[in-house]
C-alpha positions in Angstrom: -51.6 4.3 5.5 -50.2 3.9 2.2 -50.3 6.8 0.2 -50.6 6.8 -3.9 -46.8 6.6 -5.3 -45.5 4.7 -2.2 -45.6 1.4 -4.1 -43.7 3.1 -7.1 -41.3 4.6 -4.8 -40.4 1.3 -3.0 -39.8 -0.2 -6.4 -37.6 2.5 -7.7 -35.6 2.1 -4.3 -35.2 -1.5 -4.6 -34.2 -1.1 -8.4 -31.6 1.5 -7.3 -30.3 -1.0 -4.5 -30.1 -3.9 -6.6 -28.2 -1.7 -9.2 -25.9 -0.8 -6.3 -25.4 -4.2 -5.6 -24.7 -5.4 -9.1 -22.1 -2.9 -9.3 -20.3 -3.7 -6.3 -20.9 -7.7 -7.2 -19.0 -6.5 -10.7 -16.3 -4.6 -9.0 -15.6 -7.2 -6.6 -12.8 -9.1 -8.5 -10.9 -6.3 -9.6 -11.0 -4.9 -6.0 -9.6 -8.2 -4.8 -7.1 -8.2 -7.5 -6.0 -4.5 -6.7 -5.9 -5.5 -2.9 -3.6 -8.5 -3.5 -1.1 -6.3 -5.6 -0.9 -3.8 -2.9 -0.4 -6.5 -0.1 2.3 -8.1 -2.2 4.3 -4.9 -2.7 3.6 -3.8 1.3 4.8 -7.5 2.5 7.9 -7.7 0.3 8.9 -4.5 0.8 8.4 -4.7 4.6 10.7 -8.1 4.7 13.5 -6.1 2.7 13.4 -3.4 5.0 13.7 -5.8 7.7 16.5 -7.6 6.5 18.1 -4.3 5.6 18.1 -3.3 9.4 19.0 -6.7 10.8 22.0 -6.7 8.6 22.9 -2.9 9.2 23.2 -1.9 5.5 23.6 1.8 4.9 22.1 1.4 1.2 18.7 -0.1 1.5 19.5 -3.1 -1.4 17.1 -5.4 -0.1 14.1 -3.2 0.6 14.4 -2.2 -3.2 14.9 -5.6 -4.1 11.6 -6.5 -2.0 9.7 -3.8 -3.7 10.6 -5.0 -7.1 9.7 -8.8 -6.3 6.7 -7.6 -4.8 5.7 -5.3 -7.7 6.6 -8.2 -10.2 4.6 -10.9 -8.5 1.9 -8.8 -7.5 1.3 -7.5 -11.3 1.4 -10.9 -12.2 -1.2 -12.0 -9.9 -3.3 -9.1 -10.6 -3.4 -9.7 -14.6 -3.9 -13.3 -13.8 -6.9 -12.3 -11.9 -8.1 -9.7 -14.3 -7.8 -11.9 -17.3 -9.6 -14.9 -15.8 -12.8 -12.5 -15.0 -13.1 -11.2 -18.7 -13.1 -14.9 -19.9 
């Protein structure tokens, strides 16, 4: 049996849930942009590492180059996505 105030509590709970959902909806583009940045750095660093191992390099130049390329491409992609969201 419903008690007085249950309806009021349910409305507040629904309102809180929609605020949380609204927060996630607003944050989704930024989370996607940051995920693509991390993925770009990780993939290019890994490719450089694998190339260094295959070539037997003592100094990991290709790993460092891969990290720099990944950061550069990742940041360009990140800022394009973030600036697109703000428009």
